[in-house]
C-alpha positions as CSV (number, residue, x, y, z in Angstrom):
1,M,6.1,45.0,-12.4
2,K,9.2,42.9,-13.1
3,Q,8.8,41.2,-9.8
4,S,5.0,40.3,-10.7
5,I,6.2,38.9,-14.1
6,I,8.7,36.7,-12.4
7,T,6.2,35.4,-9.8
8,I,3.5,34.7,-12.5
9,L,6.2,32.8,-14.6
10,F,7.3,30.7,-11.6
11,L,3.7,29.9,-10.7
12,A,3.0,28.9,-14.4
13,L,6.2,26.6,-14.1
14,I,4.8,25.0,-11.0
15,C,1.5,24.4,-12.6
16,D,2.9,23.1,-15.7
17,C,5.0,20.5,-13.8
18,T,2.1,19.4,-11.7
19,A,0.1,18.9,-14.7
20,Q,2.7,16.9,-16.2
21,S,3.1,14.9,-13.1
22,F,-0.5,14.2,-13.2
23,I,-0.3,13.0,-16.8
24,A,2.8,10.7,-15.9
25,D,0.5,9.3,-12.9
26,S,-2.4,8.7,-15.2
27,L,-0.4,6.8,-17.8
28,R,1.3,4.8,-15.1
29,N,-2.1,3.8,-13.6
30,E,-3.3,2.7,-17.0
31,G,-0.3,0.5,-17.4
32,Q,1.5,2.7,-20.0
33,L,4.9,2.7,-18.3
34,D,7.1,3.8,-21.1
35,N,4.9,6.7,-21.7
36,A,4.7,7.5,-17.9
37,I,8.5,7.3,-17.6
38,S,8.9,10.0,-20.6
39,E,6.5,12.3,-18.8
40,Y,8.1,11.8,-15.4
41,K,11.5,12.6,-17.0
42,K,10.2,15.7,-18.4
43,V,8.9,16.9,-15.0
44,F,12.5,16.0,-13.7
45,A,14.3,17.9,-16.3
46,E,12.2,21.1,-15.3
47,D,12.0,20.5,-11.6
48,A,14.6,18.2,-10.1
49,E,13.8,19.0,-6.6
50,N,10.2,17.4,-7.0
51,Q,11.0,14.5,-4.9
52,N,7.7,12.9,-5.4
53,N,8.1,13.0,-9.1
54,S,11.7,11.4,-8.9
55,Y,10.3,8.8,-6.7
56,N,7.5,7.7,-8.9
57,L,9.9,7.8,-11.8
58,A,12.2,5.3,-9.9
59,C,9.1,3.1,-9.3
60,A,8.1,3.3,-12.9
61,L,11.5,2.2,-14.0
62,A,11.6,-0.8,-11.5
63,L,8.2,-1.8,-12.8
64,T,9.6,-2.5,-16.3
65,Y,12.1,-5.1,-14.7
66,Y,15.0,-4.1,-16.9
67,Q,16.0,-0.5,-15.9
68,N,17.7,-1.1,-12.6
69,D,20.6,1.5,-12.8
70,S,18.1,4.2,-14.0
71,A,15.8,3.2,-11.0
72,F,18.4,3.5,-8.5
73,Y,19.6,6.8,-9.9
74,Y,16.4,8.5,-9.5
75,L,15.5,6.6,-6.3
76,N,18.7,7.9,-4.6
77,Y,17.9,11.3,-5.7
78,A,14.3,11.1,-4.4
79,L,15.4,9.8,-0.9
80,R,18.2,12.3,-0.3
81,T,16.1,14.1,2.4
82,D,13.5,11.4,2.9
83,S,13.8,9.6,6.3
84,S,10.8,7.3,6.0
85,L,11.0,3.5,5.6
86,W,8.4,3.1,3.0
87,A,10.9,2.5,0.1
88,L,12.0,-0.6,2.0
89,A,8.6,-2.0,1.8
90,D,7.2,-0.5,-1.5
91,P,6.3,-3.6,-4.0
92,D,6.9,-1.3,-7.0
93,L,10.6,-1.5,-6.3
94,I,10.7,-5.3,-5.7
95,A,12.5,-5.9,-9.1
96,I,15.6,-4.3,-7.9
97,I,16.0,-5.5,-4.4
98,E,18.5,-8.3,-5.6
99,D,20.8,-5.7,-7.0
100,E,23.9,-5.0,-4.8
101,Q,22.9,-1.4,-4.6
102,W,19.8,-2.3,-2.5
103,G,21.8,-2.9,0.5
104,D,22.9,0.8,0.4
105,I,19.2,2.1,0.2
106,V,18.2,-0.2,3.3
107,S,20.9,0.9,5.4
108,Q,20.6,4.7,4.6
109,Q,16.9,4.7,5.0
110,M,17.1,2.8,8.3
111,S,19.8,5.1,9.6
112,K,17.9,8.3,8.6
113,Y,14.7,7.0,10.3
114,Q,16.2,6.1,13.5
115,L,18.1,9.5,13.7
116,K,14.9,11.4,13.3
117,N,12.4,8.9,15.4
118,G,14.8,7.4,17.7
119,A,16.5,4.1,17.8
120,L,14.3,0.9,17.1
121,T,14.3,-1.8,19.8
122,D,15.0,-4.4,17.1
123,P,16.0,-2.8,13.7
124,A,16.9,-6.3,12.4
125,Y,13.3,-7.5,12.8
126,A,11.8,-4.5,11.2
127,E,14.0,-4.9,8.1
128,K,12.8,-8.4,7.7
129,L,9.0,-7.2,8.2
130,L,9.3,-4.5,5.7
131,S,10.6,-6.9,3.2
132,L,7.7,-9.2,4.1
133,I,5.3,-6.4,3.3
134,M,7.2,-5.6,-0.1
135,K,6.8,-9.4,-1.0
136,D,3.3,-9.7,0.4
137,Q,2.2,-6.8,-2.1
138,A,4.4,-8.1,-5.0
139,L,2.4,-8.1,-8.3
140,D,-0.2,-5.8,-6.9
141,Y,0.3,-3.4,-9.9
142,Q,0.0,-6.2,-12.5
143,I,-3.2,-7.5,-10.5
144,D,-4.5,-4.0,-10.4
145,M,-4.0,-3.6,-14.4
146,A,-6.1,-6.9,-14.6
147,R,-8.9,-5.6,-12.3
148,K,-9.1,-2.4,-14.5
149,Y,-9.4,-4.7,-17.7
150,Y,-12.1,-6.7,-15.9
151,M,-14.1,-3.5,-15.3
152,K,-13.8,-2.5,-18.9
153,M,-14.2,-5.7,-20.6
154,G,-16.3,-7.9,-18.2
155,Q,-13.5,-10.6,-18.3
156,F,-10.0,-11.0,-17.0
157,P,-7.2,-11.0,-19.4
158,H,-5.6,-14.3,-20.2
159,W,-2.3,-13.0,-18.5
160,Y,-4.1,-12.4,-15.2
161,Y,-4.4,-16.2,-14.3
162,P,-0.4,-17.2,-14.2
163,I,0.1,-13.8,-12.1
164,A,-2.9,-14.9,-9.7
165,T,-1.2,-18.3,-9.3
166,M,2.2,-16.6,-8.6
167,K,0.5,-14.4,-6.1
168,N,-1.0,-17.2,-4.2
169,E,2.4,-19.0,-4.1
170,I,4.0,-15.8,-2.7
171,S,1.2,-15.5,-0.2
172,E,2.0,-19.3,1.0
173,S,5.5,-18.5,1.3
174,N,5.2,-15.3,3.1
175,F,2.9,-17.1,5.7
176,E,5.5,-19.7,6.3
177,E,8.2,-16.9,6.6
178,M,5.9,-14.8,9.0
179,Q,5.3,-17.8,11.4
180,E,9.2,-18.3,11.4
181,L,9.8,-14.7,12.3
182,L,6.9,-14.7,15.1
183,D,8.5,-17.8,16.4
184,R,12.0,-16.1,16.6
185,Y,11.1,-12.6,17.5
186,G,7.5,-12.6,18.9
187,W,4.7,-10.3,17.8
188,P,5.8,-7.0,16.6
189,K,4.7,-3.8,18.1
190,Y,4.6,-0.2,17.0
191,S,7.0,0.6,19.9
192,T,9.6,-1.7,19.0
193,V,9.8,-2.0,15.1
194,G,7.9,1.0,14.3
195,R,4.3,1.4,12.7
196,L,5.0,0.3,9.1
197,A,7.0,-2.9,9.8
198,A,4.7,-3.8,12.8
199,D,1.7,-4.3,10.2
200,A,3.5,-6.9,8.2
201,P,1.9,-10.1,9.8
202,L,-1.6,-8.4,9.5
203,L,-1.1,-8.0,5.7
204,V,0.2,-11.4,5.3
205,I,-2.6,-13.1,7.5
206,N,-5.4,-11.0,5.6
207,H,-4.1,-12.5,2.2
208,Q,-3.9,-15.9,3.3
209,E,-6.3,-18.5,1.5
210,S,-7.1,-20.4,4.8
211,E,-9.8,-18.9,7.1
212,D,-8.1,-20.8,10.2
213,A,-5.0,-18.7,10.0
214,R,-7.1,-15.4,10.3
215,I,-9.2,-17.1,13.1
216,M,-6.1,-18.0,14.9
217,Y,-4.6,-14.7,15.1
218,L,-7.6,-12.6,15.4
219,S,-7.4,-12.1,19.3
220,T,-3.7,-11.1,19.1
221,I,-4.4,-8.7,16.3
222,K,-7.5,-7.2,18.1
223,E,-5.5,-6.9,21.3
224,H,-2.7,-5.1,19.8
225,C,-5.2,-2.7,18.1
226,L,-6.7,-1.9,21.3
227,L,-3.4,-1.1,23.0
228,G,-2.3,1.1,20.0
229,E,0.4,-1.1,19.2
230,G,-1.1,-2.4,16.0
231,S,-3.3,-1.4,13.2
232,C,-7.0,-1.3,13.8
233,M,-7.7,-0.7,10.0
234,E,-6.1,-4.1,9.4
235,Y,-7.8,-5.7,12.4
236,A,-11.3,-4.5,10.9
237,K,-10.5,-5.9,7.4
238,I,-9.5,-9.3,8.9
239,Q,-12.4,-9.4,11.3
240,D,-14.9,-8.6,8.4
241,R,-13.2,-11.1,6.1
242,I,-13.6,-13.8,8.5
243,L,-17.3,-13.0,8.9
244,V,-17.9,-12.6,5.2
245,N,-16.1,-15.9,4.4
246,T,-18.1,-17.9,7.1
247,G,-21.2,-16.6,5.8
248,Q,-22.0,-13.8,8.3
249,L,-22.8,-10.2,8.1
250,Q,-19.7,-8.0,8.5
251,I,-19.5,-5.2,11.1
252,Y,-17.0,-2.6,9.9
253,G,-17.7,-2.4,6.1
254,M,-14.2,-3.4,5.0
255,Q,-15.0,-6.2,2.5
256,F,-16.4,-5.6,-1.0
257,R,-18.1,-7.7,-3.8
258,Y,-18.8,-6.9,-7.5
259,T,-22.5,-5.9,-8.5
260,D,-23.7,-7.4,-12.0
261,D,-22.6,-4.2,-13.7
262,R,-19.0,-4.7,-12.3
263,K,-19.1,-2.0,-9.7
264,L,-17.8,-2.6,-6.1
265,Q,-20.0,-2.3,-3.2
266,P,-19.6,-3.5,0.4
267,F,-21.0,-6.8,1.5
268,P,-24.0,-6.8,3.8
269,I,-23.3,-5.2,7.3
270,V,-24.9,-6.0,10.4
271,D,-27.0,-2.9,11.8
272,P,-25.6,-0.7,9.1
273,E,-27.0,2.4,11.0
274,F,-24.7,1.9,13.7
275,V,-21.6,1.0,11.8
276,D,-19.9,4.3,12.4
277,Q,-20.3,3.9,15.9
278,R,-18.4,0.6,15.8
279,R,-16.0,2.1,13.5
280,F,-15.2,5.2,15.9
281,E,-14.7,3.0,18.7
282,I,-11.4,1.6,17.1
283,G,-10.4,4.8,15.5
284,L,-11.7,4.4,11.9
285,E,-12.9,7.2,9.7
286,P,-16.8,7.4,8.8
287,I,-17.9,4.5,6.6
288,K,-19.3,7.2,4.1
289,D,-15.7,8.6,3.7
290,Y,-14.1,5.3,3.6
291,L,-16.3,3.8,1.0
292,K,-16.1,6.8,-1.3
293,R,-12.3,7.1,-1.1
294,K,-11.6,3.3,-1.3
295,I,-14.2,2.3,-4.1
296,D,-16.1,5.4,-5.1
297,Y,-19.4,4.2,-3.4
298,D,-22.1,6.5,-2.2
299,W,-23.2,5.3,1.3
300,K,-26.5,6.7,2.1
301,I,-27.6,5.1,5.3
302,I,-28.2,7.7,8.2
303,Q,-26.1,6.9,11.3
304,K,-27.2,6.6,14.8
305,E,-25.9,6.0,18.0
306,K,-27.1,3.6,20.6
């Protein structure tokens, strides 16, 4: 009986912490950073080994742009047994990368990643590419808050416009840096710099205002996708964006638009009953699953095969 009571109490504690983490995540996603931080700290006090909570707490602190030391404290705690490179590309952490403590984070994560996955052919290039991803997605949190405001109010908040301008300036700067890196190191591959870092040029190219940039690199992006050395997901996004922006029907269903009632839907797709066949050929999930997960859209066109 005693063991059963202990087990029940333990499970209740887990459920309580999970619920609190969910509350914290929800508050963060609604832009209530201070309240989210308070909830994350409550979870940390009860379950310090919850690395996901510690990491999210570090990100929320970094997003305030004034709590660097606290962000580093929880980030180091969260990364103790983490051997991934995601933290080095996470835009939520961009506010703390100029701090002298950031170099230690980079060094430790690169070392742990290579110890687990094998030495990278060019780790220095990988670091630069990961930094490029972080900068490319900088301000995404703020842009997402503006999008949610638009969905609710039917117009963008006044603070969206300077942020959008800054986002475009960052995109232009990143594109120039990307070209310099490609000239110096060549096109990155999964097998030389790792899967995450190798996708940096694709993200930068997809976010370019100029269609010429996407068209110029499309064949290279497709080649690396088919060779298993680059992201087919990003290739599909770029291919579809070119088609949509040039007045053509997309082929993979990766580009969206707002309806009159401010809901997202995919732009028209050529032969939509065969879209899954095209997606499967490059390793993408069914369109129905993708659209539901991505924009909560219910795809109802029955799929066929030629």
